[in-house]
N, C-alpha and C positions, 0 to 999 in steps of 0.2 A: 504494500500500500504506500502511496506517495504522501500520505498525510497521517498524522496521529490524532487528529480531531475526530472524535466519535459521537459528538453531540448533534451535529447538523444532519438532517435527513439526507439520504442519497438522492431522492427525487421529491420535489414538491410541485404539484400542479395546482394552480390557483385560478379558478373561474375562467377557464380557457374555452374559447369558441373559435371555430375555424370553418370557412366556407370555400367551396369551389364553384364559382359562378352562382347559380341559383340553389345549389345543394348545400345544406348545412351538414358538414361532416361531424362536428363536435358542438355540443350545446352546453356551455357553462359547466365544464367538468372540473372537479377538484378531487385530488387524492394525494396521499403521501406514502413514501416507502422508506423504511428504516435501513440503515447501513447493514451490510452482511446478511441481508434477508433474501430469500428466494421467493419472488413474487410472481404470481400468475395474473396476466391481463387477458381476460376471457370475454368473448362475445360472439354472436352469430356473424356470418359473413356479411360484410358491409356495415358493421356496427361502428366503425371509426378507429379500429385498433391500429392499423398501419399509419394513419394520419397522426395519431397521438405519438407513436414511436418516432416518426420522422421529426416531429416537433421537439421531442426530448433529445434526440441526437443531433439537433441543430441543422437538419436538412431543410426544414421549413421554419419560418418565423411566426410566432403566435400573432394572430390578428387582434384578439381580445384576450386579456388576462396575461398571466406570466408563469413561467416555468423556471425552477431553479434546480441545478444539479450540483450536489455537494455545496450548496449555498451560493452558487454562481448563476447569474442570469443567462439563459440560452441565447438571448438576442445580443447581449453586451459582451459576453466572455466566451465567444465561439472557440477560439484557438485553445484556450485553457481547458475547456470542457472536452474538446476532441482528443486531447492527450490523455484524458482520464477515462474515456469510454471506448467500448468496442461494439460495433453494430454488425449483426449477422442478418442479412435479408433472407426472405423466404425462398430464394432461388439462387443458384450458382450461375452467374451470368457471363463471366468473361475469363480470359486467360486459359482456356481449356487446352491449348497446345503446349503450355508450359509443363515442366515436371513439378511435382509437389515442392521440391526444394527451391526451384527457380521462383515459383509463385510466392512462397513465404519470404524468400530473400528479397524479392522486389518490394514487398510491403515493409520489410525491415529497413531497407534503404530509404523508403519514402518517409519513415519516421526518424531518419537521421542516425540510425544505429551504425556503428563501425562494423567493418567486415568481421573482426574477431567477436564482437558482441552478437552480431547476427548469427554466426555459426553456433554460438552457445545457446542463444534463445531458441533457434530453430530445432536444435537437438532436444531441448527441454519440452517444447510444445508438441513435438512429434511423439515423444515418450508419453506425455500426459494423455494424448489422444490415441495412443496405441497405433501409431502410423510409422514407426521406425523403419519397418521393412518396405515402405512405399515411397521413400523420399525421391527416388529416381523414376518413379512411374509417371507417365503422361496423364494429366488430370482427366482428359476426355475418355480415357479407358477405364476409369474407376466407376464403381457402382454408385448409386445415389447416396447410400449410407456412407461410403468412403469419402465422397465429395463433401458431404455435410461435415465430416470430421476435419477435412482440410479447411473448410470455411471457418470452423470453430478455431482451429489452430491459427489461422490468419488473424482472427479477432484477438487472440492472446499474445501476438507478437509484441505489442507495445505495453504489455503487463497492465491492462486497464483495471481500474477499481470497480467499474460498472459494466456489466455485459447486457446488451439489449438484443434479444433474440426473437426474430419474427418467424413463427411457425417452424421451429428447429426440427421437429419430428415429422414434418409433412412428407409423405411419400415413403417413409422408412418401414421396413418389415419389423415384426415384433421384436426380434433379437436386437436389431440395430437401435430401436427405440429404448430398450432396456439398457443397452450399453451407453447410449447418449445420456440417459438420465443418471447413470452411475458417475459419468464424467462431471456432470453439473453438480452433483452432490459433493464430489471431491473439490471442485472449484469453490463452492460455498465454504467448505471446511478450510480453504486457504485464505478466507477473508473477503472473497469477492461478493459484491451485490449483484444479483442476477434477476433480470426482468424478462419474463417469457410471455410473448403474445401467442394466443392459441384460440381456436374456436371449439376445442374439446376440453371441457372442464374435468372430466373423469380421469384423463391421463395425467393431469397435474395434481390430483388430490393427494397422492402419496408423496409428492415431491415438494410442494410449495408450503411455506410458512403462512402466507397470506395471499389474498386474491382480490382483484377488482373486476367486477362484472360490468360491461358496458353494452348498451343496446340502443340503436338508433341515435348514436351520438351523445347519449346521456349515461352517467354513472348510476347504476342501480344498486350497487353494493360495493363496499370497500372495507376490508378488515381481515381478521384472522380466519383461517379455513374453518376452525371449529365454530366461529361465530356465524359463518354462512350456514353451517349445518343446523344451527339453532335459530335461523333467521325468522322462520314462521312458527315452528313448533316450540321454540325456546329450549329444545333438547338437542343434544348432540348424539348421533347414532354411529357406532363403530362395530366392525366385525372382528372377532377374535378367533384365530385358528390355533389350536393347541397341539402339542406333540403327542406321540403314542404313549409316552410314560406319564401322561396327566393323571391326577388322582381320580379314582373311580367314585361314582356316586355324585351327589350334589356338591358343587364347589361354591363356597360362600362369597361369590363375586358381589352379590347385592349388599354385602356389609361394607364395601368400600365407600368412603364418604362421597356423596354426590350422585352415586349410581341409583337410578330410580326404576330400572327395568332390565331384566336379563332373560333372554330366550335361547334355549339350546336346541339345535337341530337334531332330530331323532336319527340315531345311527351315524352321526357325523361329529368330528372333533371340532365343532364350530359353534360359536355363540354370537348373538347380537346383543350389544350392551348399549343401553341408553342412559345418559347422564346429564345433569344440569350444569352447564358451563359457568353459571353464576356462582356455583358452590365449589366446583372443582375444575381442574384442567385436564387435558388429554394426558399430559406427562404425569399428573398425580394419579390418575386411574391406572396408567401403565405401571407406575411404581407400586401401587396397591396389588396389582396382579403378580408382580415379581415377589413381593413380600408373602403372598399366599403360596409361593413356590410352584406357580403354574408355568409349565414349559411353553413359552410363547413362540409360535411359528410366524405369525403375522398379526398386526393390530392396525387396521386401516379404516378410513372413513367408509361408511356404507354407500356404495355407488348409487343404489336406487334412491336413497334419501338425498344424496348430493345432486343427482340429475333432476330430481323433482324440484329442489330449491332453485336450480338454474332455470327450469321451465317456468316456474312461478314468477321469476324476476324479468324474463324476457318475453317479447311479443312474437306471435306467429307471423310468418310471411317475410318477404324481402322488403327492407326499408326503401 
């Protein structure tokens, strides 16, 4: 990280509106993202996600309102912000006849890195994205998943504090998606702030700390993922899968503070746990399960409940 200040938000969007001729892409949107957070920016196609992304990464100037990145205004401090962010668009558009190394070396030079520094950085980002063995491959011959990794490696060349990713998992097969999400978790662990735009909420549920839902240019929700799960019902719903050595008989999960409902699937090592987020948190429930010596295989937001929350917040049809 290029700064030790951890008090300023990574992104602050304040009352921003933006139009293209007669079409209002964004309507007075506001939200905030903390540093070192993995944030999902979700909405139907045409909701205004890409417009907001381009405003945040300084490719567009806000017509109304203001946006600050690490405390700096996107209209006034363009160069400073661009050195602290990395933007990954939703498609790999140019330089397909270069090798992977040539492509990364080109961008390293554009950021002013010396030859020695570029060689070191390129080696590091190829290792991080598991592309060491592909450095001399022509980009055009790589699969979509491999090209996405190269694009992510390019974003990391300047060691940005904030990653802005537009539909990074689009077109990837299930294995490539899982591997990409693992890389993003590792980057968050390294102190990066990660902002992911997507139209699929469920694929971000296990990854993101928080989420903003946008529809027809308006923010419908912004907050922690567990707050979204309790947006209407006031209860969070999670699925617990346990290992084969789980205790037999009834497990006193309902004794954990804040848990208000437990349902076990007959013949399956799986439970649905409902809890009140105003009393407890996801981490506290998880700690309670550990204290009960329950062998946890997975503990994830209930997808049906999550998808219903998304449908309740967005409108049918194309804007």
